[in-house]
PDB file of N, H, CA, C and O in Angstrom:
ATOM      1  N   MET A   1       9.727  -8.787  -4.379  1.00  0.00           N
ATOM      2  CA  MET A   1       9.239  -8.688  -3.305  1.00  0.00           C
ATOM      3  C   MET A   1       9.039  -7.516  -1.958  1.00  0.00           C
ATOM      4  O   MET A   1       8.275  -7.521  -0.993  1.00  0.00           O
ATOM      5  N   ASP A   2      10.208  -6.457  -2.452  1.00  0.00           N
ATOM      6  H   ASP A   2      10.829  -6.454  -3.236  1.00  0.00           H
ATOM      7  CA  ASP A   2       9.791  -5.615  -1.699  1.00  0.00           C
ATOM      8  C   ASP A   2       8.742  -4.322  -2.249  1.00  0.00           C
ATOM      9  O   ASP A   2       8.206  -3.379  -1.667  1.00  0.00           O
ATOM     10  N   PHE A   3       8.754  -4.725  -3.448  1.00  0.00           N
ATOM     11  H   PHE A   3       9.190  -5.491  -3.921  1.00  0.00           H
ATOM     12  CA  PHE A   3       7.425  -3.660  -4.480  1.00  0.00           C
ATOM     13  C   PHE A   3       6.344  -4.271  -3.763  1.00  0.00           C
ATOM     14  O   PHE A   3       5.478  -3.587  -3.219  1.00  0.00           O
ATOM     15  N   ALA A   4       6.353  -5.995  -3.722  1.00  0.00           N
ATOM     16  H   ALA A   4       7.057  -6.551  -4.164  1.00  0.00           H
ATOM     17  CA  ALA A   4       4.759  -5.770  -3.025  1.00  0.00           C
ATOM     18  C   ALA A   4       4.343  -6.099  -1.733  1.00  0.00           C
ATOM     19  O   ALA A   4       3.317  -6.673  -1.367  1.00  0.00           O
ATOM     20  N   LEU A   5       5.592  -5.507  -0.884  1.00  0.00           N
ATOM     21  H   LEU A   5       6.425  -5.041  -1.181  1.00  0.00           H
ATOM     22  CA  LEU A   5       5.640  -5.607   0.415  1.00  0.00           C
ATOM     23  C   LEU A   5       5.301  -3.771   0.863  1.00  0.00           C
ATOM     24  O   LEU A   5       4.398  -3.405   1.616  1.00  0.00           O
ATOM     25  N   GLU A   6       6.196  -2.957   0.230  1.00  0.00           N
ATOM     26  H   GLU A   6       6.929  -3.254  -0.382  1.00  0.00           H
ATOM     27  CA  GLU A   6       6.464  -1.818   0.525  1.00  0.00           C
ATOM     28  C   GLU A   6       4.716  -0.968   0.110  1.00  0.00           C
ATOM     29  O   GLU A   6       4.035  -0.451   0.996  1.00  0.00           O
ATOM     30  N   ARG A   7       4.324  -1.004  -1.266  1.00  0.00           N
ATOM     31  H   ARG A   7       4.877  -1.424  -1.985  1.00  0.00           H
ATOM     32  CA  ARG A   7       3.126  -0.550  -1.768  1.00  0.00           C
ATOM     33  C   ARG A   7       1.878  -1.415  -1.957  1.00  0.00           C
ATOM     34  O   ARG A   7       0.957  -1.122  -2.719  1.00  0.00           O
ATOM     35  N   ALA A   8       1.945  -2.663  -1.082  1.00  0.00           N
ATOM     36  H   ALA A   8       2.693  -2.901  -0.463  1.00  0.00           H
ATOM     37  CA  ALA A   8       0.707  -3.259  -1.054  1.00  0.00           C
ATOM     38  C   ALA A   8      -0.185  -3.699  -2.468  1.00  0.00           C
ATOM     39  O   ALA A   8      -1.394  -3.928  -2.511  1.00  0.00           O
ATOM     40  N   GLN A   9       0.816  -3.745  -3.625  1.00  0.00           N
ATOM     41  H   GLN A   9       1.798  -3.559  -3.589  1.00  0.00           H
ATOM     42  CA  GLN A   9      -0.289  -3.553  -4.701  1.00  0.00           C
ATOM     43  C   GLN A   9      -1.176  -4.820  -4.646  1.00  0.00           C
ATOM     44  O   GLN A   9      -2.379  -4.901  -4.894  1.00  0.00           O
ATOM     45  N   ALA A  10      -0.388  -5.709  -4.297  1.00  0.00           N
ATOM     46  H   ALA A  10       0.589  -5.644  -4.095  1.00  0.00           H
ATOM     47  CA  ALA A  10      -1.607  -7.024  -4.455  1.00  0.00           C
ATOM     48  C   ALA A  10      -2.785  -7.169  -3.011  1.00  0.00           C
ATOM     49  O   ALA A  10      -2.263  -7.097  -1.898  1.00  0.00           O
ATOM     50  N   ARG A  11      -4.245  -7.356  -3.082  1.00  0.00           N
ATOM     51  H   ARG A  11      -4.670  -7.414  -3.986  1.00  0.00           H
ATOM     52  CA  ARG A  11      -4.661  -7.099  -2.321  1.00  0.00           C
ATOM     53  C   ARG A  11      -4.526  -7.863  -0.859  1.00  0.00           C
ATOM     54  O   ARG A  11      -4.800  -7.303   0.202  1.00  0.00           O
ATOM     55  N   HIS A  12      -4.085  -9.158  -0.962  1.00  0.00           N
ATOM     56  H   HIS A  12      -3.862  -9.613  -1.824  1.00  0.00           H
ATOM     57  CA  HIS A  12      -3.392  -9.903   0.721  1.00  0.00           C
ATOM     58  C   HIS A  12      -1.635  -9.609   0.286  1.00  0.00           C
ATOM     59  O   HIS A  12      -1.263 -10.668  -0.219  1.00  0.00           O
ATOM     60  N   PRO A  13      -0.605  -8.731   0.291  1.00  0.00           N
ATOM     61  CA  PRO A  13       0.333  -8.943  -0.204  1.00  0.00           C
ATOM     62  C   PRO A  13       1.024  -9.991   0.880  1.00  0.00           C
ATOM     63  O   PRO A  13       2.049 -10.256   0.252  1.00  0.00           O
ATOM     64  N   LEU A  14       1.086 -10.500   1.695  1.00  0.00           N
ATOM     65  H   LEU A  14       0.253 -10.285   2.206  1.00  0.00           H
ATOM     66  CA  LEU A  14       1.877 -10.941   2.416  1.00  0.00           C
ATOM     67  C   LEU A  14       1.772 -12.324   2.145  1.00  0.00           C
ATOM     68  O   LEU A  14       2.913 -12.781   2.084  1.00  0.00           O
ATOM     69  N   PRO A  15       0.658 -13.467   1.896  1.00  0.00           N
ATOM     70  CA  PRO A  15       0.944 -14.221   1.520  1.00  0.00           C
ATOM     71  C   PRO A  15       1.577 -14.964   0.133  1.00  0.00           C
ATOM     72  O   PRO A  15       2.061 -16.088   0.001  1.00  0.00           O
ATOM     73  N   TYR A  16       1.339 -13.674  -1.021  1.00  0.00           N
ATOM     74  H   TYR A  16       0.946 -12.761  -0.914  1.00  0.00           H
ATOM     75  CA  TYR A  16       2.393 -13.947  -2.162  1.00  0.00           C
ATOM     76  C   TYR A  16       3.756 -13.724  -1.495  1.00  0.00           C
ATOM     77  O   TYR A  16       4.657 -14.471  -1.878  1.00  0.00           O
ATOM     78  N   ALA A  17       4.114 -12.609  -0.347  1.00  0.00           N
ATOM     79  H   ALA A  17       3.383 -12.002  -0.035  1.00  0.00           H
ATOM     80  CA  ALA A  17       5.475 -12.815  -0.310  1.00  0.00           C
ATOM     81  C   ALA A  17       5.960 -13.575   0.101  1.00  0.00           C
ATOM     82  O   ALA A  17       7.093 -13.893  -0.261  1.00  0.00           O
ATOM     83  N   ALA A  18       5.092 -14.378   1.326  1.00  0.00           N
ATOM     84  H   ALA A  18       4.172 -14.120   1.621  1.00  0.00           H
ATOM     85  CA  ALA A  18       5.733 -15.480   1.842  1.00  0.00           C
ATOM     86  C   ALA A  18       5.714 -16.560   1.078  1.00  0.00           C
ATOM     87  O   ALA A  18       6.661 -17.276   1.405  1.00  0.00           O
ATOM     88  N   ARG A  19       5.121 -17.005   0.257  1.00  0.00           N
ATOM     89  H   ARG A  19       4.352 -16.423  -0.008  1.00  0.00           H
ATOM     90  CA  ARG A  19       5.306 -18.163  -1.118  1.00  0.00           C
ATOM     91  C   ARG A  19       6.629 -17.502  -1.965  1.00  0.00           C
ATOM     92  O   ARG A  19       7.470 -18.393  -2.087  1.00  0.00           O
ATOM     93  N   HIS A  20       6.976 -16.538  -2.440  1.00  0.00           N
ATOM     94  H   HIS A  20       6.293 -15.814  -2.341  1.00  0.00           H
ATOM     95  CA  HIS A  20       7.343 -15.843  -3.095  1.00  0.00           C
ATOM     96  C   HIS A  20       9.213 -16.444  -2.229  1.00  0.00           C
ATOM     97  O   HIS A  20      10.097 -17.214  -2.604  1.00  0.00           O
ATOM     98  N   LEU A  21       9.037 -15.640  -1.102  1.00  0.00           N
ATOM     99  H   LEU A  21       8.319 -15.014  -0.797  1.00  0.00           H
ATOM    100  CA  LEU A  21      10.511 -15.671  -0.299  1.00  0.00           C
ATOM    101  C   LEU A  21      10.597 -17.421  -0.587  1.00  0.00           C
ATOM    102  O   LEU A  21      11.549 -17.789  -1.276  1.00  0.00           O
ATOM    103  N   GLN A  22       9.725 -18.382  -0.126  1.00  0.00           N
ATOM    104  H   GLN A  22       8.952 -18.083   0.434  1.00  0.00           H
ATOM    105  CA  GLN A  22      10.137 -19.612   0.361  1.00  0.00           C
ATOM    106  C   GLN A  22      10.998 -19.916  -0.349  1.00  0.00           C
ATOM    107  O   GLN A  22      12.097 -20.396  -0.070  1.00  0.00           O
ATOM    108  N   THR A  23      10.258 -19.484  -1.976  1.00  0.00           N
ATOM    109  H   THR A  23       9.365 -19.094  -2.202  1.00  0.00           H
ATOM    110  CA  THR A  23      11.356 -20.155  -3.430  1.00  0.00           C
ATOM    111  C   THR A  23      11.864 -19.754  -3.289  1.00  0.00           C
ATOM    112  O   THR A  23      12.682 -20.400  -2.634  1.00  0.00           O
ATOM    113  N   CYS A  24      12.286 -18.450  -3.494  1.00  0.00           N
ATOM    114  H   CYS A  24      11.622 -17.926  -4.026  1.00  0.00           H
ATOM    115  CA  CYS A  24      13.803 -17.816  -3.135  1.00  0.00           C
ATOM    116  C   CYS A  24      14.688 -18.155  -2.153  1.00  0.00           C
ATOM    117  O   CYS A  24      15.890 -17.889  -2.144  1.00  0.00           O
ATOM    118  N   THR A  25      13.937 -18.871  -1.155  1.00  0.00           N
ATOM    119  H   THR A  25      12.961 -19.088  -1.163  1.00  0.00           H
ATOM    120  CA  THR A  25      15.240 -19.948  -0.048  1.00  0.00           C
ATOM    121  C   THR A  25      15.507 -20.850  -1.047  1.00  0.00           C
ATOM    122  O   THR A  25      16.650 -20.941  -1.494  1.00  0.00           O
ATOM    123  N   TYR A  26      14.405 -21.682  -1.553  1.00  0.00           N
ATOM    124  H   TYR A  26      13.476 -21.608  -1.190  1.00  0.00           H
ATOM    125  CA  TYR A  26      15.014 -23.062  -1.947  1.00  0.00           C
ATOM    126  C   TYR A  26      16.266 -22.566  -3.090  1.00  0.00           C
ATOM    127  O   TYR A  26      17.398 -23.025  -2.939  1.00  0.00           O
ATOM    128  N   LEU A  27      16.018 -21.755  -4.050  1.00  0.00           N
ATOM    129  H   LEU A  27      15.098 -21.382  -4.174  1.00  0.00           H
ATOM    130  CA  LEU A  27      16.609 -21.649  -5.538  1.00  0.00           C
ATOM    131  C   LEU A  27      17.876 -20.727  -4.829  1.00  0.00           C
ATOM    132  O   LEU A  27      18.931 -20.873  -5.447  1.00  0.00           O
ATOM    133  N   ALA A  28      17.963 -19.855  -3.712  1.00  0.00           N
ATOM    134  H   ALA A  28      17.106 -19.736  -3.210  1.00  0.00           H
ATOM    135  CA  ALA A  28      19.502 -19.437  -3.068  1.00  0.00           C
ATOM    136  C   ALA A  28      20.021 -20.379  -2.952  1.00  0.00           C
ATOM    137  O   ALA A  28      21.162 -20.223  -3.388  1.00  0.00           O
ATOM    138  N   GLY A  29      19.794 -21.909  -2.400  1.00  0.00           N
ATOM    139  H   GLY A  29      18.867 -22.035  -2.046  1.00  0.00           H
ATOM    140  CA  GLY A  29      20.761 -23.174  -1.731  1.00  0.00           C
ATOM    141  C   GLY A  29      21.392 -23.447  -3.335  1.00  0.00           C
ATOM    142  O   GLY A  29      22.465 -24.048  -3.393  1.00  0.00           O
ATOM    143  N   LYS A  30      20.763 -23.030  -4.572  1.00  0.00           N
ATOM    144  H   LYS A  30      19.892 -22.542  -4.525  1.00  0.00           H
ATOM    145  CA  LYS A  30      21.663 -23.495  -5.651  1.00  0.00           C
ATOM    146  C   LYS A  30      22.537 -22.377  -6.649  1.00  0.00           C
ATOM    147  O   LYS A  30      23.244 -22.502  -7.649  1.00  0.00           O
ATOM    148  N   ILE A  31      22.131 -21.351  -5.897  1.00  0.00           N
ATOM    149  H   ILE A  31      21.556 -21.250  -5.085  1.00  0.00           H
ATOM    150  CA  ILE A  31      23.349 -20.188  -5.985  1.00  0.00           C
ATOM    151  C   ILE A  31      24.461 -20.378  -5.758  1.00  0.00           C
ATOM    152  O   ILE A  31      24.505 -20.437  -4.530  1.00  0.00           O
ATOM    153  N   GLU A  32      26.137 -20.622  -6.414  1.00  0.00           N
ATOM    154  H   GLU A  32      26.101 -20.574  -7.412  1.00  0.00           H
ATOM    155  CA  GLU A  32      27.286 -20.494  -5.529  1.00  0.00           C
ATOM    156  C   GLU A  32      27.526 -19.438  -5.183  1.00  0.00           C
ATOM    157  O   GLU A  32      27.959 -19.156  -4.065  1.00  0.00           O
ATOM    158  N   ALA A  33      27.237 -18.485  -6.278  1.00  0.00           N
ATOM    159  H   ALA A  33      26.886 -18.714  -7.186  1.00  0.00           H
ATOM    160  CA  ALA A  33      27.857 -16.791  -5.891  1.00  0.00           C
ATOM    161  C   ALA A  33      26.995 -15.621  -6.298  1.00  0.00           C
ATOM    162  O   ALA A  33      26.536 -15.515  -7.435  1.00  0.00           O
ATOM    163  N   PHE A  34      26.785 -14.721  -5.306  1.00  0.00           N
ATOM    164  H   PHE A  34      27.158 -14.807  -4.382  1.00  0.00           H
ATOM    165  CA  PHE A  34      25.858 -14.273  -5.617  1.00  0.00           C
ATOM    166  C   PHE A  34      26.399 -12.815  -6.192  1.00  0.00           C
ATOM    167  O   PHE A  34      25.689 -11.830  -6.395  1.00  0.00           O
ATOM    168  N   GLY A  35      27.924 -12.922  -6.419  1.00  0.00           N
ATOM    169  H   GLY A  35      28.501 -13.722  -6.254  1.00  0.00           H
ATOM    170  CA  GLY A  35      28.649 -11.904  -6.620  1.00  0.00           C
ATOM    171  C   GLY A  35      28.454 -10.199  -6.244  1.00  0.00           C
ATOM    172  O   GLY A  35      29.158 -10.004  -5.253  1.00  0.00           O
ATOM    173  N   ASP A  36      27.835  -9.023  -6.615  1.00  0.00           N
ATOM    174  H   ASP A  36      27.263  -9.181  -7.419  1.00  0.00           H
ATOM    175  CA  ASP A  36      27.923  -7.653  -5.971  1.00  0.00           C
ATOM    176  C   ASP A  36      26.485  -8.048  -4.858  1.00  0.00           C
ATOM    177  O   ASP A  36      26.314  -7.334  -3.870  1.00  0.00           O
ATOM    178  N   HIS A  37      25.658  -9.063  -5.104  1.00  0.00           N
ATOM    179  H   HIS A  37      25.796  -9.643  -5.906  1.00  0.00           H
ATOM    180  CA  HIS A  37      24.403  -8.618  -4.558  1.00  0.00           C
ATOM    181  C   HIS A  37      24.579  -9.328  -2.948  1.00  0.00           C
ATOM    182  O   HIS A  37      25.526 -10.115  -2.945  1.00  0.00           O
ATOM    183  N   ALA A  38      24.116  -9.257  -2.051  1.00  0.00           N
ATOM    184  H   ALA A  38      23.347  -8.617  -2.053  1.00  0.00           H
ATOM    185  CA  ALA A  38      23.267  -9.663  -0.736  1.00  0.00           C
ATOM    186  C   ALA A  38      23.434 -10.546  -1.162  1.00  0.00           C
ATOM    187  O   ALA A  38      23.485 -10.683  -2.384  1.00  0.00           O
ATOM    188  N   ASP A  39      23.678 -12.083   0.187  1.00  0.00           N
ATOM    189  H   ASP A  39      23.636 -11.972   1.180  1.00  0.00           H
ATOM    190  CA  ASP A  39      23.067 -13.212  -0.161  1.00  0.00           C
ATOM    191  C   ASP A  39      21.759 -13.407   0.287  1.00  0.00           C
ATOM    192  O   ASP A  39      21.103 -12.425   0.634  1.00  0.00           O
ATOM    193  N   HIS A  40      21.188 -14.753   0.341  1.00  0.00           N
ATOM    194  H   HIS A  40      21.721 -15.551   0.059  1.00  0.00           H
ATOM    195  CA  HIS A  40      19.815 -14.953   0.416  1.00  0.00           C
ATOM    196  C   HIS A  40      19.322 -14.590   2.070  1.00  0.00           C
ATOM    197  O   HIS A  40      18.230 -14.121   2.389  1.00  0.00           O
ATOM    198  N   GLU A  41      20.578 -14.990   3.098  1.00  0.00           N
ATOM    199  H   GLU A  41      21.465 -15.371   2.838  1.00  0.00           H
ATOM    200  CA  GLU A  41      20.436 -14.897   4.477  1.00  0.00           C
ATOM    201  C   GLU A  41      20.011 -13.106   5.060  1.00  0.00           C
ATOM    202  O   GLU A  41      19.194 -12.651   5.860  1.00  0.00           O
ATOM    203  N   ALA A  42      21.245 -12.400   4.001  1.00  0.00           N
ATOM    204  H   ALA A  42      21.909 -12.770   3.350  1.00  0.00           H
ATOM    205  CA  ALA A  42      21.398 -10.893   4.285  1.00  0.00           C
ATOM    206  C   ALA A  42      20.115 -10.416   3.874  1.00  0.00           C
ATOM    207  O   ALA A  42      19.467  -9.569   4.488  1.00  0.00           O
ATOM    208  N   TYR A  43      19.752 -11.009   2.772  1.00  0.00           N
ATOM    209  H   TYR A  43      20.278 -11.697   2.273  1.00  0.00           H
ATOM    210  CA  TYR A  43      18.262 -10.159   2.279  1.00  0.00           C
ATOM    211  C   TYR A  43      16.772 -10.633   3.107  1.00  0.00           C
ATOM    212  O   TYR A  43      15.789  -9.892   3.089  1.00  0.00           O
ATOM    213  N   ALA A  44      16.774 -11.853   3.761  1.00  0.00           N
ATOM    214  H   ALA A  44      17.572 -12.455   3.776  1.00  0.00           H
ATOM    215  CA  ALA A  44      15.512 -12.324   4.312  1.00  0.00           C
ATOM    216  C   ALA A  44      16.492 -11.660   5.828  1.00  0.00           C
ATOM    217  O   ALA A  44      15.667 -12.062   6.648  1.00  0.00           O
ATOM    218  N   GLY A  45      17.187 -11.228   6.392  1.00  0.00           N
ATOM    219  H   GLY A  45      17.858 -10.901   5.727  1.00  0.00           H
ATOM    220  CA  GLY A  45      17.402 -10.565   7.389  1.00  0.00           C
ATOM    221  C   GLY A  45      16.953  -8.917   7.174  1.00  0.00           C
ATOM    222  O   GLY A  45      16.491  -8.379   8.180  1.00  0.00           O
ATOM    223  N   SER A  46      17.031  -8.295   6.248  1.00  0.00           N
ATOM    224  H   SER A  46      17.406  -8.732   5.430  1.00  0.00           H
ATOM    225  CA  SER A  46      16.723  -7.117   5.899  1.00  0.00           C
ATOM    226  C   SER A  46      15.382  -7.074   5.730  1.00  0.00           C
ATOM    227  O   SER A  46      14.871  -5.954   5.717  1.00  0.00           O
ATOM    228  N   LEU A  47      14.677  -8.034   5.596  1.00  0.00           N
ATOM    229  H   LEU A  47      15.092  -8.944   5.606  1.00  0.00           H
ATOM    230  CA  LEU A  47      13.064  -7.954   5.511  1.00  0.00           C
ATOM    231  C   LEU A  47      12.755  -8.074   6.826  1.00  0.00           C
ATOM    232  O   LEU A  47      12.230  -7.084   7.334  1.00  0.00           O
ATOM    233  N   LYS A  48      12.956  -9.097   7.566  1.00  0.00           N
ATOM    234  H   LYS A  48      13.383  -9.901   7.153  1.00  0.00           H
ATOM    235  CA  LYS A  48      12.858  -9.227   9.188  1.00  0.00           C
ATOM    236  C   LYS A  48      13.192  -7.817   9.845  1.00  0.00           C
ATOM    237  O   LYS A  48      12.684  -7.353  10.866  1.00  0.00           O
ATOM    238  N   ALA A  49      14.060  -7.299   9.116  1.00  0.00           N
ATOM    239  H   ALA A  49      14.473  -7.675   8.287  1.00  0.00           H
ATOM    240  CA  ALA A  49      14.048  -5.859  10.100  1.00  0.00           C
ATOM    241  C   ALA A  49      13.136  -4.559   9.860  1.00  0.00           C
ATOM    242  O   ALA A  49      12.762  -3.728  10.688  1.00  0.00           O
ATOM    243  N   LYS A  50      12.890  -4.633   8.482  1.00  0.00           N
ATOM    244  H   LYS A  50      13.193  -5.308   7.810  1.00  0.00           H
ATOM    245  CA  LYS A  50      12.051  -3.861   7.759  1.00  0.00           C
ATOM    246  C   LYS A  50      10.235  -4.105   8.156  1.00  0.00           C
ATOM    247  O   LYS A  50       9.436  -3.233   8.495  1.00  0.00           O
ATOM    248  N   GLN A  51      10.000  -5.509   7.978  1.00  0.00           N
ATOM    249  H   GLN A  51      10.649  -6.218   7.702  1.00  0.00           H
ATOM    250  CA  GLN A  51       8.621  -5.605   8.387  1.00  0.00           C
ATOM    251  C   GLN A  51       8.462  -5.772  10.007  1.00  0.00           C
ATOM    252  O   GLN A  51       7.381  -5.452  10.502  1.00  0.00           O
ATOM    253  N   GLY A  52       9.681  -6.347  10.981  1.00  0.00           N
ATOM    254  H   GLY A  52      10.559  -6.607  10.579  1.00  0.00           H
ATOM    255  CA  GLY A  52       9.574  -6.335  12.406  1.00  0.00           C
ATOM    256  C   GLY A  52       8.708  -8.012  12.411  1.00  0.00           C
ATOM    257  O   GLY A  52       7.824  -8.207  13.245  1.00  0.00           O
ATOM    258  N   THR A  53       8.999  -8.835  11.651  1.00  0.00           N
ATOM    259  H   THR A  53       9.717  -8.676  10.974  1.00  0.00           H
ATOM    260  CA  THR A  53       8.659 -10.396  11.847  1.00  0.00           C
ATOM    261  C   THR A  53       9.722 -11.155  12.370  1.00  0.00           C
ATOM    262  O   THR A  53      10.841 -10.719  12.641  1.00  0.00           O
ATOM    263  N   ALA A  54       9.258 -12.490  12.519  1.00  0.00           N
ATOM    264  H   ALA A  54       8.349 -12.844  12.299  1.00  0.00           H
ATOM    265  CA  ALA A  54       9.882 -13.216  12.819  1.00  0.00           C
ATOM    266  C   ALA A  54      10.756 -13.160  11.536  1.00  0.00           C
ATOM    267  O   ALA A  54      10.915 -12.117  10.901  1.00  0.00           O
ATOM    268  N   PRO A  55      11.479 -14.710  11.096  1.00  0.00           N
ATOM    269  CA  PRO A  55      12.277 -15.203  10.152  1.00  0.00           C
ATOM    270  C   PRO A  55      10.904 -15.018   9.012  1.00  0.00           C
ATOM    271  O   PRO A  55       9.787 -15.019   9.530  1.00  0.00           O
ATOM    272  N   LEU A  56      10.975 -14.898   7.824  1.00  0.00           N
ATOM    273  H   LEU A  56      11.882 -14.897   7.403  1.00  0.00           H
ATOM    274  CA  LEU A  56       9.968 -14.937   6.715  1.00  0.00           C
ATOM    275  C   LEU A  56       9.941 -16.452   6.163  1.00  0.00           C
ATOM    276  O   LEU A  56      10.957 -17.092   6.432  1.00  0.00           O
ATOM    277  N   GLY A  57       9.187 -16.962   5.612  1.00  0.00           N
ATOM    278  H   GLY A  57       8.362 -16.442   5.394  1.00  0.00           H
ATOM    279  CA  GLY A  57       9.067 -18.178   5.124  1.00  0.00           C
ATOM    280  C   GLY A  57       7.563 -18.959   5.536  1.00  0.00           C
ATOM    281  O   GLY A  57       7.090 -19.988   5.052  1.00  0.00           O
ATOM    282  N   THR A  58       7.222 -18.406   6.201  1.00  0.00           N
ATOM    283  H   THR A  58       7.606 -17.571   6.594  1.00  0.00           H
ATOM    284  CA  THR A  58       5.455 -19.443   6.673  1.00  0.00           C
ATOM    285  C   THR A  58       4.497 -18.138   7.057  1.00  0.00           C
ATOM    286  O   THR A  58       4.576 -16.910   7.081  1.00  0.00           O
ATOM    287  N   MET A  59       3.842 -18.862   7.253  1.00  0.00           N
ATOM    288  H   MET A  59       3.778 -19.860   7.234  1.00  0.00           H
ATOM    289  CA  MET A  59       2.514 -17.962   7.104  1.00  0.00           C
ATOM    290  C   MET A  59       1.903 -18.032   8.451  1.00  0.00           C
ATOM    291  O   MET A  59       1.509 -19.198   8.474  1.00  0.00           O
ATOM    292  N   LYS A  60       1.496 -17.360   9.893  1.00  0.00           N
ATOM    293  H   LYS A  60       1.816 -16.413   9.874  1.00  0.00           H
ATOM    294  CA  LYS A  60       1.002 -17.412  10.775  1.00  0.00           C
ATOM    295  C   LYS A  60      -0.483 -16.553  10.597  1.00  0.00           C
ATOM    296  O   LYS A  60      -0.143 -15.669   9.811  1.00  0.00           O
ATOM    297  N   ARG A  61      -1.611 -16.377  10.828  1.00  0.00           N
ATOM    298  H   ARG A  61      -1.888 -17.094  11.467  1.00  0.00           H
ATOM    299  CA  ARG A  61      -2.758 -15.655  10.692  1.00  0.00           C
ATOM    300  C   ARG A  61      -2.579 -14.101  10.062  1.00  0.00           C
ATOM    301  O   ARG A  61      -2.881 -12.926  10.267  1.00  0.00           O
ATOM    302  N   GLY A  62      -1.859 -14.989   9.143  1.00  0.00           N
ATOM    303  H   GLY A  62      -1.614 -15.944   8.976  1.00  0.00           H
ATOM    304  CA  GLY A  62      -1.783 -13.432   8.017  1.00  0.00           C
ATOM    305  C   GLY A  62      -0.702 -12.440   7.853  1.00  0.00           C
ATOM    306  O   GLY A  62      -0.551 -11.374   7.256  1.00  0.00           O
ATOM    307  N   ARG A  63       0.103 -13.341   8.745  1.00  0.00           N
ATOM    308  H   ARG A  63      -0.019 -14.207   9.230  1.00  0.00           H
ATOM    309  CA  ARG A  63       1.718 -12.271   8.691  1.00  0.00           C
ATOM    310  C   ARG A  63       2.782 -13.366   8.408  1.00  0.00           C
ATOM    311  O   ARG A  63       2.623 -14.563   8.650  1.00  0.00           O
ATOM    312  N   ILE A  64       3.902 -12.791   7.855  1.00  0.00           N
ATOM    313  H   ILE A  64       4.031 -11.819   7.658  1.00  0.00           H
ATOM    314  CA  ILE A  64       4.697 -13.590   7.227  1.00  0.00           C
ATOM    315  C   ILE A  64       5.289 -13.650   8.958  1.00  0.00           C
ATOM    316  O   ILE A  64       5.333 -12.751   9.798  1.00  0.00           O
ATOM    317  N   ALA A  65       5.746 -15.281   9.051  1.00  0.00           N
ATOM    318  H   ALA A  65       5.711 -16.012   8.369  1.00  0.00           H
ATOM    319  CA  ALA A  65       6.871 -15.566  10.064  1.00  0.00           C
ATOM    320  C   ALA A  65       7.523 -16.034   9.815  1.00  0.00           C
ATOM    321  O   ALA A  65       8.440 -16.281  10.599  1.00  0.00           O
TER     322      ALA A  65
END
């Protein structure tokens, strides 16, 4: 996710990243412990801070919102 957003390798990286984040959100609910890694809420919050958008997960006018 970070790679796609930071380097914009795909022609339209945001729709792909939004779909990927939706999948991650779903899967995070199935993980009991993240170990040394940040949990999904913390990661999504860091993406919000980096991208300057609303919480990620849905697309609105070509932006993740």
